[in-house]
C-alpha positions in Angstrom: 86.3 -25.8 11.6 85.4 -26.0 14.9 83.1 -23.7 15.8 82.0 -21.5 19.1 80.0 -19.5 20.3 82.5 -15.8 20.0 82.5 -16.7 16.4 78.7 -17.3 16.1 77.6 -14.3 17.8 80.3 -12.0 15.6 78.9 -12.9 12.2 75.8 -12.6 13.3 76.4 -9.2 14.2 78.7 -8.4 11.0 76.6 -9.8 8.7 72.9 -8.9 9.4 73.6 -5.6 11.1 73.1 -6.8 14.6 72.3 -4.7 17.3 72.0 -7.7 20.0 73.3 -11.4 19.7 72.6 -13.9 22.5 74.0 -17.1 21.9 74.2 -20.0 24.1 76.3 -23.6 23.3 73.2 -26.1 24.7 75.7 -29.5 24.4 75.4 -31.6 27.5 79.4 -31.4 27.0 79.7 -27.4 26.1 81.4 -29.6 22.8 79.8 -26.9 20.3 77.6 -29.3 18.5 74.0 -27.8 19.7 73.3 -23.9 19.8 70.8 -21.6 20.7 70.3 -17.7 19.2 68.7 -14.8 19.7 69.0 -12.1 17.1 68.0 -8.8 17.1 68.5 -6.7 13.5 67.2 -3.7 11.7 66.9 -6.5 8.5 64.3 -7.9 9.6 62.2 -4.9 10.4 59.1 -6.0 7.5 59.7 -9.6 7.0 58.5 -12.6 7.7 60.0 -15.5 10.5 60.9 -17.6 7.5 63.1 -14.9 5.7 64.5 -14.1 8.7 65.3 -17.3 9.6 66.4 -17.7 5.9 68.8 -14.9 6.9 70.5 -16.2 10.0 70.7 -20.4 8.0 72.8 -18.4 4.8 74.9 -15.8 7.8 75.8 -19.0 8.8 75.6 -21.4 6.4 79.2 -23.2 6.5 78.5 -23.5 10.2 75.1 -25.3 10.1 77.2 -27.8 8.7 79.2 -28.8 11.6 76.1 -28.1 14.1 73.6 -30.5 15.3 70.9 -28.2 16.9 70.3 -24.9 16.1 67.3 -22.7 18.0 66.6 -19.4 17.3 64.7 -16.7 17.3 64.9 -13.3 15.3 63.4 -9.9 16.9 63.4 -6.3 14.9 64.4 -3.9 17.4 61.5 -2.9 18.3 60.2 -6.3 19.0 63.2 -6.4 21.6 62.3 -3.1 23.4 59.1 -4.4 23.8 59.9 -7.8 25.1 62.5 -6.0 27.6 59.8 -4.2 29.0 57.7 -7.5 29.9 
């Protein structure tokens, strides 16, 4: 299965109810081996960072088998709004 930034974005949006998802292919040749994601979801509300990351990892369990490196940042909508104001 070829993993693409669009596929990751769509899956996180659908399964985590994300209101904002940024996905960047950080592979040297854009070969879909390394990704950096920002996920903003109300489902993260009240959850510690580790639990949020586990939610993302669970959502992408099959895709992560094909990915060499995966960096994620997970925020609630409130945290995202505050970050945008900075």
